[in-house]
N, C-alpha and C positions, 0 to 999 in steps of 0.2 A: 400248836403253832406259837411261835415267839410273839411277843407284844409289838415289837417294832414292825414285824411283817404284817400284822393286822392293820397297823396304822398306815403302812406304805404300800400295801398290796395293790391298790388302784393305780398308783403312780408307776409302780414296777410293771404292772400289766400293760399300762399305756406305752411305756418305753419299749417293753418286750414286743408288743404288737407292732409298734412303729419299726423296730429293727427287723423283725421277721417279715413284715410287709415290704419294707425296703429291699430286703434280700430277695424275696420272691419276685418283686417287680423288676429288680436288676436281672435275675435269671431269665424272666420272661422277655425282657428287652434284648438280652444277649442271644437268646434262641431266635428271636425275630430277626436280629441282625445276621445271624449265622445262616439262616435258611431263606430261600427265595419263595415268594408267593407264586401261586399258579398263574396269575395274570402277568407278573413280571417274566416268568419263564416262558409263557406263551409268546409274549412280545419279543423276547430275545431270540426265540426259535424262528419266529416270523421274520425278524430283521436279518438273521443269518441266511435264511432261505432266499430272501430277496437279494441279498448281496451275492450269493452263489449264482442265482439266475442271471444277474447282470454280468457276472464274470463269464459265464458260459456264453452269453450273447456276445460279449466283446471277443471271446476266443473264436466263435463262429464267424463274426464279421472279419476278423483278421485272416482266418482260413480262406474265406471267400475272396478276400482282397488279394491274398498271395497265391491263390490257385493259378491265376493267369501267369504270374511270374514263374511259378514253378513249372508249368507246362512249357513256357519258353525256354527255361534252362534245360529241361529234359530234352526238348527237341534239338537244341544246340549241342548238347552232349551226345546225342544219338548221331550227329553228323561228324563228330570228331573221329579221327583214325584210331583204331584199336592197336594193341601191341603187335598183333599179327600183321596188320597193315603196315606198321612202321618197320617191322622186320623184313617184310617184302620190299619195301622201298629201299632199305639198307642193302639187301641182296642185289636189287636192280642197279643201284649206284655202284656196287663193287664190280658187277659185270660190265657196266658202262665204263668204269675206270680201266678194266683190262682191255676192252675194245678200243678205247682212246690210246692206250699204249701201243697197240697194233697199228692204228691209223698213223700215229706219230712216226713209227718206224717206217712205214710205207712212204710217208711224205719226205722223210729224210732220204730214202732211196731215190725217189722221184726228183728231189732237189739236186742230187748228184747228177742224174741223167739230164736235167734241165741245164745245169752248169755246162755239161759236155756239149749239148746241143747249142747253147748260147756261144760257147767258144767257137764251134764250127761255123755258126751263122756269122759271127764277127769276122772270122778269117775270110769267109766267102765275100762278105761285104767289103773288106779291105782289098781283096783281090780285084773285085769288080771296080772299085774306085781307082785302083792303080791302072787298070786296063783302059779306062776312059782317058786318062791323061797322056 
């Protein structure tokens, strides 16, 4: 062993121990920061479980709150006419339009007859008025 190494081996060993100890300490600290402890993991799981329970409770209360409204909407939708009903109404209105056209033609014919009767009544009236004088 060289002479200088014999003189300085204690200082070199101390520095080497400090460097290696620091490196091992840093590795240990890094590992501790990288991984979670069982207690922290258990607390995180419990917090997540509680949060999900609260979310489920909120969803249930909203569902119960909206159940009455949903039933009301369903009952109103059940009362609305279907396409079949609307098609029936459309066909009935078309038939009613044809009937109204026939009634209109009859009324026009009766109007001509009434005009004839009106003319006759007017002539009779005039004749009777002239007879009185």
